[in-house]
N, C-alpha and C positions, 0 to 999 in steps of 0.2 A: 848572675846577680845582675839586681835591676842596674841599669845605666846611669839613674839619676839618683846621688848618692842622698840618704834622707829622705826619698819619696817614693811610694807606691806607685806604679802605672798600671792603667786598666785600658785594655784595647775594645774599641766599640765601633759599630759601622758608622761611618759618614754620612750615609745616605744610604735608602734603600728601606724594604719592609720590617727590617730588625731595628732600624736607626732610635726612633721615637720611644719604641717600647724599652731598649736597651737604656736608654737615659731616663725614663721613667722608672726603671726598677733600680736604678743608682738611685735616685733620687727619694725613692721610697724605702732605701736602707739607711736613709738618715745624711746622705752627704747633699751637702749645698753646693751645688755646681755653679760655677761662674764663668758664662761666655766672655771670653774676653775677644781681641782684635785677631787672634792669631786662630783660624778656625780649625787648624790640625789638632790642638793643645786646648783642652779645657782644665781649668785647676778647680780644686774643690776647698771652699772658704773654711769649715771646719775639721780638716784634717790632712796629713800630709800625702795627698794622691793627686793624681794628675789622670785625665782622661784623654787617649791617644785617638784622634777619629782619623779612621784610614779605611780602605776599602777592604771587604769582607774577605776578598782571597788571600791578604796580606795578613789578616788576623792570626791564624794558626801559627805562619812562621815568627811572625812578632813574639809570642807566648811561648813556643818551644825555644827560640834563642834564649828568650831571657830579656830580650828588650821592652816586654811589658810582662809584669806578674800575673796578672789576670786577663780573659776576655771574653766577651760574650759574643758567638758567632753560632750561625747554624748548623747542625750535624753536616748536612751536606755538603758543606763548604769542608769542613776538617775532614770528613771521610776523603773527599777528592785529593787534600792536600797530604796525604801519607803517601810517603815516598820511602820509607827505610830508614828516614833521618831519625832527629830527636824528636817526640812526640809531648804535647801537650796532653796534659792528665783532666780528663772530664770529670768535674767535680760536683755538677748535678743538672738534669734537664729543667728547664724553666718555665715550661709550659705555653709558651707563645710563640709564634713564628710557623705554626706547624703546616708542614705540606708535605706531598708524597713525588717521589720520582719517578714517572712512570712510562713504560712503552705506550706508544700511539701511533695509531695509521689511521689513513682513508678506510672507510667500512667497505672499499671493494678488496682489501687485503684479506685473502683466507687466513685465518686464525683459528690453531688448535695446539696452542700453547707454545714455549718458546723455540720449539724444533720448528716451527713455521717463518722463523727469520732466518733459518740456515740459507746462505747465499746471497742474503740482501745487504742493502747499506742502510745505515742508521747514523741519522745527525744527532747529536749532544753537545752540551757545555761539560759535561762529566764523562769525559773517555775513560777515567780509571773506574769509577765505580761500575760503568755498564761493561768495561772489559772484566772485571771481577765477576759480575752477574752473568755475562754470556759464556765466562770459562765455568762457571758452576753448572749450567745448565747444559754444559755439552754443545752449545752454539757456534758456528763457525760463521760470522758474518762481519764484514766493514764497518767501521766506524771513522766516520766523519765529526770531527771536531768543530761546531761554531759558537762565538762567543756571545751571540744575541740572535732574536729572530727564528729559533731554531724550526719552529712551528710552520715554518714557509718552505722548508726544505721538500718534504713531499710535492708540495704544489709546483715547485720551481725543479722538479726531476733531479734534485741532488740526492734523495734518500727516498726510500721507500716507506721508511718509518723513522719515529723520531725517540728519544729517551729525555723527556725534559720534567721540569718541576709542575704540580698541578696544585693548586688552591680549590678552586672553585669549579673548573674545569670551564669555564667561558670562551678563554680563549683557544683552549681545542677544538670546541664547537663551533666558533666564530671560521674556523680555518679547516671546516670538513674532517676533524679527527675524530677519532673514538680511544677511549683508554682502553687497554687491553691486557697489562699486565703492572704489577706492582715491583719496583726495582729497590728501593729505600725509602724509609719513613724518617720524616726530619722534624725537628724543632729546634729553637734556639737551647743553647749550653752553655754553661758557665765552664770555662777551661783556664788551667792553672798552669803556670811555668815548671819544668822539672827543676830549674834552676834556682837554688836558695835564694831568700832575700835578705837582706842585712839583719842581723840579730836583734837591732832596736826596732824593727820593721815586722818581724813574726806574729808578735801578738795582734798588733792591725791587723793582718792580713788575715788571721782566723778568726779575729770578730765580725772583718767585714764579711767572711764568708757564710758565718753565722747569721748574719745579718740578712743577708739575701734568700738564705735558705728559709728565715722566718716571713719574709714577703713573699717567696714562691709557696709555702704552706698556706697561707691565709688568702690565697688568691681566689680560692672556689670554697674556701671554708667558711661555716657557718654556725653562729652560737644559736641554739634553737633552747626554747623555754615554753616550759607546759605543764600543764596538771593531767594527773594519769589516775585513773582508779587501780586501787592496790591489785586487785583480780586481776586486770588487764597489763600489768607493767611489764611482764617479758615479751607479750606480744608485741606491745608499743615500743619498748626500747629497741626490738631486732627491726624495727622499721625505720628507725633512724640511721642515714646513710652515711657510713663511712664511719660510724662513732665508736670508740673502745669502749671504756666504761663510762656511762654516765653518771652526775652526782645526782642522788635520790634522796629529797629531804622531807620532812613530815610537815603537812599542812597545819595552820593553827587551827585546835577546835575539830578536826575531821580525822577519824581514824580510818576512815575506807580509802582516802585519798593521798597521794603524793606529789611533790614538785619535783620536775624530774628539769636538769640543765645539761647538756650535750654540746660538744664541738663536735660538728658533722664536717666531715674533710671531702665530701661530694657535694655536687648539687642539690639542693633541697625543693624540689619542683612543687606543683599545685597539686598533683596527683599524690605526692606523700603526703602531703597536708590532708588531703582527702581522707587517705587511707587511714592516718592517725585519730581524725575527727570519727570516723566508723567505728575504730575499738573502743570510743571512750574519751579520748583525749581533750581539753578543753584550754581555753586560753591561752592558744599557742602562739607564739613569738618566734619570728625570726630574724637575727640582727646579723649586719656585716660584721667581719673582723677586720680590722685594719693592720694589725700587728699579732705575731704568734712566735713563741720562741719554747 
């Protein structure tokens, strides 16, 4: 149960690549966050909710143990924290903070798949994830745990290769390393404690999860409106990305054309609009969606 009577707690990263995006997500879910004098704890003005701002490595433990009811953390951190104890439940992926845990090494290292790592030493900040990947691929290699600057390990002769997070690849390139294989794909996820909340807070918790889901669903979603010739309706609706069942309405004074309204769950690119126009669509409007439930 939550350790604070009558209030929900959400664990978020205090600083780092997920910190601001996590706060934005919570604000977009309708919570008015108040930044107080205490940098560890932010309060919510319009609901009995507190934000506990901590190191990302602590979030899985805080949520699993019930210190916090929800948490926002990278999948890589959550996966590394798995040690056979109580586990936080992944509620949903959040669509931001995407990165990849990769094997990387100097170009001079011969590479013919994971077996090329046999007998070598690898430096990483994720020894558990790397250890499982090595075991799954039948590789026997030494693992050196580092808490920062993993990419310098080959240059310092501490290791022959590394296993580290990659977003753009610029850091690898700056250190003369090339990516060789993918170990783990990660993004931010919403996690939930296995410990029950107070009965009076159950409805609030479920509503908050629903709101966050609505914010996530609307991130890439667009509302598309257009006019379409009846004869081309099937071809035009097939081009709408991620759309389920568009709304089709008659146009006043025209029997040969209809208005089409659709929620597209995927990005709508200029190329999509050009293909729609080529099929006869006209008056095409693409609008952002702020909230969706």
